[in-house]
C-alpha positions as CSV (number, residue, x, y, z in Angstrom):
1,M,97.4,99.9,99.6
2,H,99.4,102.9,98.5
3,N,101.7,101.3,96.0
4,W,99.2,99.9,93.4
5,D,101.0,101.6,90.5
6,T,104.3,99.7,91.3
7,L,102.9,96.4,92.5
8,T,104.0,93.7,90.1
9,P,104.5,89.9,90.4
10,D,107.9,88.4,90.2
11,P,108.8,88.0,86.5
12,H,110.9,84.9,87.3
13,N,108.1,83.0,89.1
14,P,105.5,81.4,86.9
15,K,103.1,80.6,89.8
16,R,100.6,83.4,90.1
17,F,97.4,84.2,92.1
18,T,94.9,86.6,90.5
19,Q,92.5,88.6,92.6
20,R,89.5,90.3,91.0
21,Y,87.3,92.7,92.9
22,K,85.0,95.7,92.5
23,R,85.3,98.9,94.4
24,E,83.3,102.1,93.9
25,G,81.9,100.9,90.6
26,Q,85.3,100.0,89.1
27,N,86.7,96.5,88.4
28,F,90.2,95.7,89.5
29,V,92.5,92.8,88.8
30,V,95.7,92.4,90.8
31,E,98.2,89.6,90.1
32,Y,100.5,88.3,92.9
33,S,103.4,85.8,92.9
34,V,102.9,82.6,94.9
35,L,105.6,81.6,97.3
36,E,105.8,77.9,98.0
37,M,108.5,76.1,100.0
38,P,110.0,73.2,98.0
39,S,109.4,70.6,100.7
40,A,106.0,71.9,101.9
41,K,103.1,69.4,101.8
42,P,100.3,70.3,99.4
43,L,97.3,72.1,100.9
44,K,94.0,70.2,100.4
45,W,91.9,73.4,100.3
46,I,93.7,75.1,97.5
47,E,92.5,72.9,94.7
48,Q,88.8,73.2,93.6
49,K,86.6,70.3,94.4
50,K,84.3,69.0,91.7
51,S,81.5,68.5,94.3
52,V,81.6,72.2,95.4
53,I,79.8,74.8,93.3
54,P,82.0,77.9,92.8
55,G,80.7,81.2,94.1
56,S,81.7,84.7,95.0
57,L,82.5,86.0,98.5
58,M,80.2,88.9,99.2
59,S,79.8,91.3,102.1
60,M,76.8,93.2,103.4
61,N,76.2,95.7,106.1
62,F,73.5,94.9,108.7
63,N,72.0,97.8,110.6
64,S,70.1,97.0,113.8
65,K,67.7,99.6,115.0
66,I,66.9,97.7,118.2
67,L,70.6,97.3,119.2
68,N,71.6,100.6,117.5
69,T,74.6,98.9,115.9
70,K,76.1,98.3,112.5
71,K,77.7,95.0,111.6
72,K,79.4,93.8,108.4
73,F,79.1,90.1,107.5
74,G,80.3,87.9,104.6
75,Y,78.5,85.2,102.7
76,I,79.1,83.1,99.6
77,L,76.8,83.8,96.6
78,R,76.3,80.8,94.3
79,I,74.2,80.9,91.2
80,I,72.8,77.6,90.1
81,L,71.3,77.4,86.6
82,T,69.1,74.4,85.9
């Protein structure tokens, strides 16, 4: 995105979504405004379930020498301390 320096959430909207990520060794935090329609039904998958262990969405490159291809895939990293 080319407008990172001017990207700001709506000051009149209290509902926010915060995105945290790391790129090239630097940590970034970007805050967005959430747009919801007044009569929209609540989405089940937005709220965190107590039965699901939170994790981080990660990506990794996979290089196949046999197929001579490179693929990027994602996975969820969950750390469980006992």
